N, C-alpha and C positions, 0 to 999 in steps of 0.2 A: 733730487730726493729719491731714495730707494726704500720701498716698502715691500718686503717679500721679494718677488721677482719683478715687480713693477718699478720702472725708473721713469721719472718725469723731470722736465726742466722748465723753469720759469725765469723771466727777466724782470728786473726792477730797476728803476732809476734812483730810488731812494733807499738807503740802508734801513731806516726805521720801518718802512713799508715791507721790506724783505724779511726783517726779523719778526714783525707782526704776523706775516703769513706763515713763517716757520713755526711760530708758537701755536697758531691756529691749527695747523696740520698735525703738529706733535700731540696736542691735546685730543684731537679727533682720533688719532691712532691709538693713544693710550686708553681712550674710552671704549675701545673694542675689547678690552680685558686682557688678562695675562696670557702668555703662551704656555704651552705644556713643556715639561722637561723632555729632553731629547737624548737618546742613547745611540751614539755612532762612534765606535772605537773607545769612547769614554762617555760619561754622563755629563750633560750640560744643563745646569739649572736655568730657570727663566732669567735670573739676574745675569748669567753669563752670555745670554743670547742677545743679539742686536735685532730687535723687531723692525726698526726703521732707522735710516740714517738721513738726516736733513743737513745739507751742507750749503754754505754760501761762499762764493768766491768773488773777491773784490776786483778792482781794476789795478793794473800794473803792467809794466813793460816786460820784465823778466820773471820775477817771482810774484805771482798774484797772491795776495793774502787770502787764506782760506780758514774758515772756522765753521763749526756746526754743533749739532746736538744728536747724540744717539738716543733713541727710545729703546730702552732695554726691555726684555721680555716680562719683567716684573712691574713695568710702568715707570721706572726711574728715568729721569732725564740726565744724561751725562754730557756736559759741554766739552768740546775739544778744539784745538787749533792744529792746522797743518792738513795737508792732503794725504799723501801716501804715508808719510811718517807722522802719525797723529800723536798729540800730547794732550792728555786730559787736563782740563782747566779746573781750578779749585773754585767752586761756585759760592763758597761760604761768605765771601766779601760782597756779594751781590744779592739783590732782591730775588732774582730768578736766574736760572742757568742761561736764559736768553739774553740777559743783560751782560753776562760774561762774553758771549759771542759778539754782541754789539760793540763792546769796548775793544775787543781784539781786532775788529775790522774797521774801527774808527780811523780816518785819515790822520796822519801826523801823530801817531801813537808811539 
């Protein structure tokens, strides 16, 4: 998890436990309120800023499955899959963005 300049790591044996912790942390971060717009070479609205990135990496030999949620500066949760090359997930088919992450990391998917 990266929140500002702070980076932390946690280990979980259970995917549901990891997703629940991710959701808990994301809600806590969002409750801190929106970030301000930033001007650096160009203007960045709160929606364009990633306030925190919460990422889960599964088990695997070569390519470990990776998915997570970005907490945007306006409080929006944006689920994604992939590590370096991230692909936004469409959360509309799920109850929450965290369910999209859980399904992406489910074994035998």
